[in-house]
C-alpha positions as CSV (number, residue, x, y, z in Angstrom):
1,M,102.6,107.1,124.8
2,K,100.9,104.2,123.2
3,Q,102.3,103.1,119.6
4,L,99.6,102.7,117.0
5,K,99.9,99.4,115.3
6,L,99.0,99.1,111.7
7,T,96.2,96.2,111.8
8,P,94.7,94.9,108.7
9,N,91.5,96.7,109.7
10,L,93.2,99.9,109.9
11,A,95.0,99.2,106.6
12,W,91.6,98.7,104.9
13,G,90.5,101.9,106.3
14,L,93.4,103.7,104.7
15,V,92.6,102.0,101.5
16,L,89.0,103.4,101.6
17,F,90.2,106.6,102.7
18,G,92.6,107.0,99.7
19,G,90.0,105.8,97.3
20,I,87.7,108.5,98.4
21,I,90.2,111.1,98.2
22,E,91.2,109.7,94.7
23,C,87.6,110.7,93.6
24,F,88.3,114.2,94.5
25,W,91.8,114.7,92.9
26,A,90.7,112.7,89.7
27,S,87.7,115.0,89.1
28,G,90.2,118.0,90.0
29,L,92.3,117.1,87.1
30,K,89.5,117.7,84.8
31,Y,87.8,120.7,86.4
32,A,91.1,122.6,87.9
33,D,91.6,125.8,86.1
34,N,94.0,127.8,88.4
35,L,96.9,127.4,90.5
36,F,94.8,126.9,93.8
37,F,92.8,123.9,92.3
38,Y,96.1,122.5,90.8
39,T,97.6,122.6,94.3
40,L,94.7,121.0,96.0
41,T,94.7,118.4,93.2
42,G,98.5,117.7,94.0
43,I,97.8,117.5,97.7
44,G,95.1,115.0,97.2
45,I,97.3,112.8,95.0
46,L,99.9,112.9,97.8
47,I,97.4,111.9,100.4
48,S,95.8,109.1,98.6
49,F,98.9,107.4,97.3
50,F,100.6,107.9,100.9
51,A,97.6,106.1,102.4
52,M,98.1,103.3,100.0
53,I,101.8,102.9,100.5
54,V,101.1,102.7,104.2
55,A,98.4,100.3,103.8
56,V,100.1,97.9,101.7
57,R,102.7,97.1,104.1
58,V,100.1,94.9,105.7
59,L,97.7,94.0,102.9
60,E,98.4,92.3,99.6
61,V,99.3,94.9,97.1
62,G,97.2,93.5,94.0
63,I,94.1,93.3,96.1
64,A,94.6,96.5,97.8
65,Y,95.3,98.5,94.9
66,S,92.3,96.9,93.1
67,V,89.9,98.1,95.7
68,F,91.6,101.4,95.7
69,V,91.2,101.9,92.0
70,G,87.6,100.4,92.2
71,I,86.6,103.0,94.8
72,G,88.0,105.7,92.7
73,T,86.4,104.4,89.3
74,A,82.8,104.0,90.9
75,G,83.0,107.1,93.0
76,I,84.2,109.3,90.0
77,T,81.6,107.9,87.6
78,I,78.9,108.5,90.2
79,A,80.0,111.9,90.8
80,E,80.1,112.8,87.1
81,I,76.5,111.6,86.7
82,L,75.0,113.1,89.9
83,I,77.1,116.4,90.2
84,F,78.7,117.3,86.9
85,G,75.7,116.3,84.6
86,E,77.3,113.6,82.9
87,E,74.8,111.4,80.8
88,F,73.3,108.5,82.8
89,S,73.7,105.2,81.3
90,L,72.4,101.8,82.4
91,L,75.4,99.9,80.9
92,K,77.8,102.4,82.8
93,V,76.1,101.5,86.1
94,L,76.0,97.7,85.3
95,F,79.7,97.7,84.5
96,I,80.3,99.9,87.7
97,V,78.4,97.3,89.7
98,L,80.2,94.5,87.9
99,L,83.6,96.1,88.9
100,L,82.7,96.4,92.4
101,I,81.4,92.8,92.7
102,G,84.9,91.8,91.3
103,V,86.8,93.9,93.7
104,M,84.7,92.4,96.7
105,G,85.4,88.8,95.4
106,L,89.2,89.8,95.0
107,K,89.0,91.0,98.7
108,L,86.9,88.2,100.1
109,S,89.5,85.6,98.4
110,S,92.6,87.6,99.5
111,K,95.2,86.2,102.2
112,E,96.6,88.5,104.7
113,V,100.2,87.2,104.2
114,Q,103.4,89.0,103.7
115,S,104.3,88.6,100.2
116,Q,107.2,89.7,97.7
117,E,105.0,92.8,96.6
118,E,104.5,94.0,100.1
119,K,108.1,93.7,100.9
120,L,109.0,95.7,97.8
121,A,106.3,98.3,98.8
122,G,107.9,98.4,102.2
123,D,111.4,98.9,100.9
124,I,110.0,101.8,98.5
125,S,108.3,103.6,101.4
126,Q,111.5,103.1,103.5
127,N,113.5,104.6,100.6
128,L,111.2,107.6,100.2
129,G,111.5,108.4,103.8
130,L,107.8,107.5,104.5
131,D,108.7,105.3,107.2
132,E,110.1,108.0,109.2
133,I,106.9,110.0,108.8
134,V,104.7,107.3,110.1
135,E,107.1,106.4,113.0
136,V,106.7,110.3,114.0
137,G,103.0,110.2,113.6
138,E,102.8,107.0,115.7
139,R,104.7,108.4,118.5
140,K,102.4,111.6,118.9
């Protein structure tokens, strides 16, 4: 069976996926009121951070984490306004746009090189046993 190689594009996809999942679990922290929803929130936290840990094996940690948090912040703010009836504020929207512009600027200025932070993230994922999970998934 062909082994899946973690490319920068796939890693950015994982960052995007993790950021979207973060929107759900962060809202879950506020609105969970029973064991089932707390469990779903916990699963969301695990999935989003697993995606980030795998992604930073290829990407710069600071840039990837900024994008991850930017997606979560923007997504949660938009969801709070559109779904949960939070007050709309032009200032809020302006600052979210500024945040996203800053995150995109960081992404565009990043270099896809192995750094000390990436090595540390790789060591942490290896120590937590996440490498074995990824290898098993890649073999399937």
